[in-house]
C-alpha positions in Angstrom: 206.2 187.8 -50.1 203.0 188.8 -52.0 199.6 186.7 -52.0 197.4 186.0 -54.9 193.8 186.4 -54.2 191.0 185.0 -56.4 187.4 184.2 -56.2 186.3 181.5 -57.8 182.8 180.8 -58.9 182.2 177.3 -60.2 179.2 176.4 -62.8 176.8 174.9 -60.9 177.3 171.3 -60.5 180.8 171.0 -61.5 182.4 171.4 -58.2 183.6 167.6 -57.9 185.5 167.7 -61.5 186.8 171.1 -60.5 188.7 169.8 -57.5 190.3 166.7 -59.5 191.3 169.3 -62.2 192.7 171.3 -59.2 194.5 168.5 -57.6 196.6 167.9 -61.4 196.4 171.7 -61.8 198.4 172.1 -58.3 201.3 170.3 -59.6 201.6 173.1 -62.1 202.0 175.9 -60.0 203.7 174.7 -57.6 206.6 173.7 -59.5 206.8 177.8 -61.0 210.0 179.9 -59.7 208.9 182.4 -57.3 206.1 180.0 -55.5 205.9 179.4 -52.3 202.8 178.1 -51.1 198.5 177.8 -52.0 195.5 176.8 -50.2 192.0 176.3 -52.0 189.4 177.0 -49.6 185.7 175.8 -50.1 183.0 178.3 -49.4 180.7 176.9 -46.7 177.2 179.1 -47.4 177.9 178.8 -51.2 178.2 175.3 -52.7 180.2 176.1 -55.9 182.8 179.1 -54.4 186.5 178.5 -53.5 188.9 181.3 -52.6 192.4 180.1 -54.0 195.2 182.0 -52.0 199.0 181.5 -53.3 202.2 183.0 -52.1 204.9 184.2 -54.7 208.1 186.0 -53.7 207.1 188.5 -56.3 204.4 190.0 -58.4 206.6 189.8 -61.6 206.8 185.6 -60.6 202.7 185.1 -60.9 202.1 187.9 -63.7 205.1 187.0 -65.7 207.4 183.8 -64.9 203.7 182.5 -64.6 201.3 183.9 -66.7 203.7 183.7 -69.6 204.9 180.5 -69.3 203.8 177.3 -71.5 202.7 175.8 -68.0 200.0 178.2 -67.4 198.4 177.3 -71.0 198.3 173.8 -69.4 196.8 175.2 -66.3 193.8 177.4 -68.6 193.3 173.9 -70.2 192.7 172.2 -66.7 190.7 175.2 -65.1 189.4 178.1 -67.3 186.3 176.4 -68.7 185.1 175.9 -65.0 184.4 179.6 -63.6 181.6 181.8 -64.1 182.1 184.6 -64.1 186.1 184.6 -64.7 187.8 185.5 -61.8 189.2 188.6 -60.6 192.4 188.1 -59.5 194.3 190.2 -56.9 197.3 190.7 -55.0 198.1 191.9 -51.6 201.3 192.4 -49.2 201.3 192.0 -45.5 201.2 195.3 -43.4 201.0 193.9 -40.1 201.1 190.5 -38.0 199.7 189.2 -35.2 201.4 187.1 -33.3 
């Protein structure tokens, strides 16, 4: 499993619209091959800041399967105009788990 992590800084005053658009976009990402789960978390200290966490089976499922798909073009149209600056997206793999 791969964890995609993106810190999303939303243009001031656009958080409500972003959340509505993200709700719509969630149907897109959750339909993709290799998708496992995702969460959008809103920052408490900074009004227009979020973290997006997406679990994928493989990095290729995200980087190729999703990012090179027609569905990604719709995702971009729904969400990318809210970001300032554009987010850096990184991928993580688990090395330890506390049970």
